[in-house]
C-alpha positions as CSV (number, residue, x, y, z in Angstrom):
1,M,-26.0,-10.2,22.2
2,T,-24.7,-13.6,23.1
3,L,-21.6,-15.2,21.5
4,A,-23.9,-17.6,19.6
5,E,-26.0,-14.7,18.3
6,Q,-22.9,-12.9,17.1
7,V,-21.8,-15.9,15.1
8,I,-25.3,-16.3,13.8
9,S,-25.4,-12.7,12.7
10,G,-22.1,-13.3,10.9
11,A,-23.6,-16.2,9.1
12,R,-26.6,-14.1,8.0
13,R,-24.0,-11.8,6.3
14,G,-23.7,-14.5,3.7
15,A,-21.1,-16.6,5.5
16,F,-23.2,-19.6,6.3
17,R,-20.7,-22.3,5.3
18,E,-17.9,-20.4,7.0
19,S,-19.8,-20.1,10.2
20,L,-21.0,-23.6,10.5
21,A,-17.9,-25.1,12.2
22,E,-18.0,-22.4,14.9
23,L,-21.7,-22.9,15.5
24,L,-21.2,-26.7,15.8
25,G,-18.4,-26.1,18.3
26,L,-20.7,-23.8,20.4
27,A,-23.6,-26.3,20.1
28,R,-21.6,-29.2,21.4
29,D,-20.5,-27.2,24.5
30,H,-23.2,-28.4,26.8
31,A,-21.9,-26.2,29.6
32,S,-22.9,-23.1,27.7
33,P,-26.3,-21.7,28.4
34,F,-26.5,-20.4,24.8
35,G,-25.4,-23.6,23.1
36,W,-29.0,-24.3,22.1
37,E,-29.1,-21.1,20.0
38,A,-26.0,-22.1,18.1
39,A,-27.4,-25.6,17.6
40,A,-30.7,-24.2,16.2
41,A,-28.8,-22.1,13.6
42,A,-26.4,-25.0,12.8
43,I,-29.4,-27.4,12.2
44,Q,-30.9,-24.9,9.7
45,I,-27.6,-24.7,7.8
46,L,-27.1,-28.5,7.9
47,F,-30.5,-28.8,6.3
48,W,-29.2,-26.6,3.4
49,E,-26.2,-28.9,3.1
50,D,-28.5,-32.0,3.0
51,R,-26.9,-33.3,6.2
52,F,-30.2,-34.3,7.7
53,A,-29.0,-37.3,9.8
54,E,-26.3,-35.1,11.3
55,A,-28.9,-32.4,12.1
56,A,-31.1,-34.8,13.9
57,Q,-28.2,-36.3,15.9
58,L,-27.2,-32.8,16.9
59,A,-30.7,-32.1,18.1
60,E,-30.8,-35.4,20.1
61,D,-27.4,-34.9,21.7
62,L,-28.3,-31.4,22.7
63,I,-31.6,-32.3,24.2
64,V,-30.4,-35.4,26.0
65,G,-27.3,-33.6,27.2
66,T,-28.9,-30.3,28.4
67,A,-32.7,-30.5,28.8
68,P,-32.7,-32.5,32.1
69,A,-31.3,-29.4,33.8
70,G,-34.4,-27.5,32.7
71,G,-32.7,-24.6,30.9
72,E,-34.0,-22.4,28.0
73,I,-33.8,-25.3,25.5
74,C,-36.9,-26.7,27.3
75,D,-38.9,-23.6,26.1
76,Q,-38.1,-24.2,22.4
77,D,-39.6,-26.3,19.6
78,V,-38.4,-25.6,16.1
79,P,-36.1,-26.5,14.5
80,F,-35.4,-29.3,16.9
81,D,-38.6,-31.2,16.3
82,T,-38.2,-30.5,12.5
83,A,-34.8,-32.0,12.5
84,F,-36.3,-35.5,13.3
85,L,-38.9,-35.1,10.6
86,G,-36.2,-34.1,8.1
87,A,-34.1,-37.1,9.0
88,Q,-37.1,-39.4,8.4
89,I,-37.9,-37.9,5.0
90,H,-34.4,-37.5,3.6
91,A,-32.2,-40.0,5.6
92,G,-34.7,-42.8,6.3
93,L,-34.5,-42.5,10.1
94,E,-37.9,-43.1,11.7
95,A,-38.9,-40.1,13.7
96,A,-41.7,-41.2,16.1
97,P,-39.8,-43.5,18.4
98,R,-36.9,-41.1,18.5
99,L,-39.1,-38.2,19.4
100,V,-40.6,-40.1,22.3
101,R,-37.3,-41.3,23.5
102,V,-35.7,-37.8,23.4
103,A,-38.8,-36.3,25.1
104,E,-38.1,-38.3,28.2
105,S,-35.0,-36.1,28.8
106,V,-37.2,-33.0,29.0
107,P,-38.9,-32.0,32.3
108,T,-42.6,-32.8,32.4
109,G,-44.8,-30.0,31.2
110,R,-42.2,-27.9,29.4
111,V,-42.8,-26.7,25.8
112,L,-40.2,-28.9,24.2
113,Q,-41.5,-32.1,25.7
114,E,-45.1,-31.4,24.7
115,E,-44.1,-30.5,21.2
116,L,-41.9,-33.6,20.7
117,L,-44.7,-35.9,22.1
118,W,-47.4,-34.1,20.0
119,T,-45.3,-34.5,16.9
120,A,-44.7,-38.2,17.6
121,S,-48.4,-38.9,18.1
122,S,-49.4,-36.9,15.0
123,L,-47.2,-39.0,12.8
124,A,-49.6,-41.9,13.3
125,E,-52.4,-39.8,11.7
126,R,-50.7,-37.4,9.3
127,P,-48.1,-37.8,6.5
128,V,-44.8,-36.6,7.7
129,V,-44.5,-34.0,4.9
130,D,-47.7,-32.3,6.0
131,M,-46.0,-31.5,9.3
132,L,-43.1,-29.6,7.8
133,P,-43.0,-25.8,8.1
134,N,-44.8,-23.9,5.3
135,A,-46.3,-27.0,3.9
136,G,-49.0,-25.9,1.5
137,A,-52.1,-27.3,-0.1
138,W,-50.3,-27.5,-3.4
139,G,-52.4,-29.2,-6.1
140,G,-55.6,-28.7,-4.0
141,E,-58.7,-26.9,-5.0
142,A,-59.2,-23.2,-4.4
143,K,-61.7,-22.2,-1.7
144,P,-64.3,-19.5,-2.4
145,L,-63.0,-16.0,-1.8
146,E,-66.3,-15.0,-0.3
147,G,-65.8,-14.2,3.4
148,V,-62.0,-14.0,3.1
149,I,-60.5,-10.7,4.3
150,G,-59.5,-8.7,1.2
151,A,-61.8,-10.5,-1.2
152,D,-63.4,-7.1,-2.2
153,L,-59.9,-5.9,-3.3
154,V,-59.1,-8.9,-5.6
155,G,-61.1,-7.7,-8.5
156,R,-59.9,-4.1,-8.4
157,E,-57.0,-2.7,-10.5
158,Y,-53.9,-3.8,-8.6
159,Q,-51.8,-0.8,-9.5
160,E,-54.4,1.6,-8.1
161,L,-54.3,0.0,-4.7
162,S,-52.1,1.2,-1.8
163,A,-49.1,-0.9,-0.8
164,R,-51.1,-2.2,2.3
165,Q,-54.1,-3.1,0.1
166,Q,-51.8,-5.0,-2.3
167,R,-50.5,-7.0,0.6
168,V,-54.0,-7.8,1.6
169,V,-54.8,-9.0,-2.0
170,W,-51.9,-11.5,-1.9
171,Q,-53.0,-12.7,1.6
172,A,-56.6,-13.2,0.4
173,L,-55.4,-15.4,-2.6
174,H,-53.1,-17.3,-0.3
175,S,-55.9,-17.9,2.3
176,A,-58.2,-19.2,-0.5
177,N,-55.4,-21.3,-2.0
178,D,-56.3,-19.6,-5.3
179,F,-53.1,-20.1,-7.2
180,P,-54.6,-19.5,-10.7
181,K,-55.5,-15.9,-9.7
182,A,-52.2,-15.4,-7.9
183,R,-50.3,-16.6,-10.9
184,D,-52.3,-14.4,-13.3
185,L,-51.8,-11.4,-11.0
186,S,-48.0,-11.9,-10.9
187,E,-47.7,-12.4,-14.6
188,R,-49.9,-9.5,-15.5
189,T,-48.2,-7.0,-13.2
190,G,-44.7,-8.4,-13.0
191,E,-45.0,-8.2,-9.2
192,T,-44.4,-10.8,-6.5
193,P,-45.9,-10.9,-3.0
194,E,-44.2,-8.9,-0.3
195,Q,-44.8,-11.7,2.2
196,H,-42.1,-14.4,2.4
197,A,-44.5,-17.2,3.2
198,I,-46.7,-16.4,0.2
199,C,-43.7,-16.4,-2.1
200,V,-42.9,-19.9,-0.8
201,W,-46.6,-21.0,-1.3
202,M,-46.4,-19.8,-4.9
203,A,-43.1,-21.6,-5.5
204,G,-44.7,-24.8,-4.3
205,W,-47.5,-24.4,-6.7
206,Y,-45.2,-23.7,-9.6
207,A,-43.3,-26.9,-8.6
208,T,-46.5,-28.9,-8.6
209,E,-47.4,-27.6,-12.0
210,G,-44.0,-28.3,-13.4
211,A,-43.1,-24.7,-13.9
212,L,-39.7,-25.1,-12.4
213,A,-38.1,-21.9,-13.7
214,E,-40.9,-19.8,-12.3
215,G,-40.7,-21.6,-9.0
216,E,-37.0,-21.0,-8.8
217,E,-37.5,-17.2,-9.4
218,M,-40.2,-17.1,-6.7
219,L,-37.8,-18.6,-4.2
220,L,-35.2,-16.0,-5.2
221,A,-37.8,-13.3,-4.6
222,A,-38.6,-14.8,-1.2
223,H,-35.1,-14.3,-0.1
224,R,-35.3,-10.5,0.3
225,R,-38.7,-10.8,2.0
226,W,-37.5,-13.1,4.9
227,W,-36.9,-11.9,8.4
228,P,-35.8,-14.0,11.4
229,Y,-38.5,-14.8,14.0
230,Q,-35.9,-15.3,16.8
231,A,-32.3,-14.2,17.4
232,W,-31.1,-17.7,16.5
233,D,-33.1,-17.9,13.3
234,A,-30.3,-17.9,10.6
235,I,-31.9,-18.9,7.3
236,P,-35.3,-20.1,6.1
237,D,-35.4,-23.8,5.7
238,S,-38.8,-25.0,4.4
239,M,-37.5,-25.0,0.8
240,V,-34.8,-27.6,1.5
241,L,-37.1,-29.7,3.8
242,H,-40.2,-30.1,1.8
243,P,-39.9,-32.5,-1.2
244,T,-42.2,-30.3,-3.3
245,L,-40.2,-27.2,-2.7
246,R,-36.9,-29.0,-3.3
247,L,-38.0,-29.4,-6.9
248,V,-37.5,-25.7,-7.4
249,C,-34.7,-25.2,-4.8
250,T,-32.1,-25.5,-7.5
251,D,-28.3,-25.2,-7.1
252,R,-28.7,-21.6,-8.1
253,V,-31.2,-21.0,-5.3
254,R,-29.0,-22.8,-2.8
255,E,-25.9,-20.8,-3.7
256,Y,-27.9,-17.6,-3.6
257,Y,-29.2,-18.3,-0.1
258,L,-25.9,-19.5,1.3
259,T,-23.7,-16.7,0.1
260,R,-25.8,-13.5,0.3
261,P,-26.8,-11.4,3.3
262,I,-30.3,-12.0,4.5
263,G,-32.7,-10.4,6.9
264,P,-31.4,-7.6,9.1
265,E,-27.9,-8.2,7.9
266,A,-29.0,-7.6,4.3
267,E,-30.8,-4.4,5.4
268,K,-27.6,-3.1,7.0
269,A,-25.6,-3.9,3.9
270,Q,-27.7,-1.6,1.7
């Protein structure tokens, strides 16, 4: 475990605010081969602090300062590309020209350069909010369940299904964007999806429909379902990035996420 990963693990124990300064210090040490890990985690925490301009500047400084050497940073994408999108939405800093400029520091053909350039070109065709992680088709029409994996389970008695089948039911409703059925299922059974992404999808729908208290509770339920994708992944960030999700990302939700163990650290604490 690298020093950065040790600090990130400490943050996931519920000490996000306390760990941020150390993460920023490691991120700004461009001589460290693991500074990019610390930067990635710091960017996520900065999102939660609504410090979007600072997060984007950290991403730019890191890429410009370290990517020309062709290190591991060149094989990454999130949350560095997301930092520039967040700065456009929440700090008014245009992302596209910055993405192109920063991409020039990355060796040709590497993942990071391709992602930065793809994001910049996509901004000419798609709304910036649609490019955020976990952006959902909130407010859109449900698609037919026919042909969706698990459709045959949706009409069955939920409590009689196995845990695996119950997960498939939620996934089917999510795939079809069928929030009315998902809401009815949750309210009838008192259950919430076991999948973090589906909890977030439902929270966005509640926000769209003005059911803010229900959306808040769904984000709180999502907390215990989250697991890091990478060693540097400190905290889920879509709920503080997307304007729709921010409607239900209340002060209570923010305090909960920033002060409680999450992911593997929460599991160890039990």
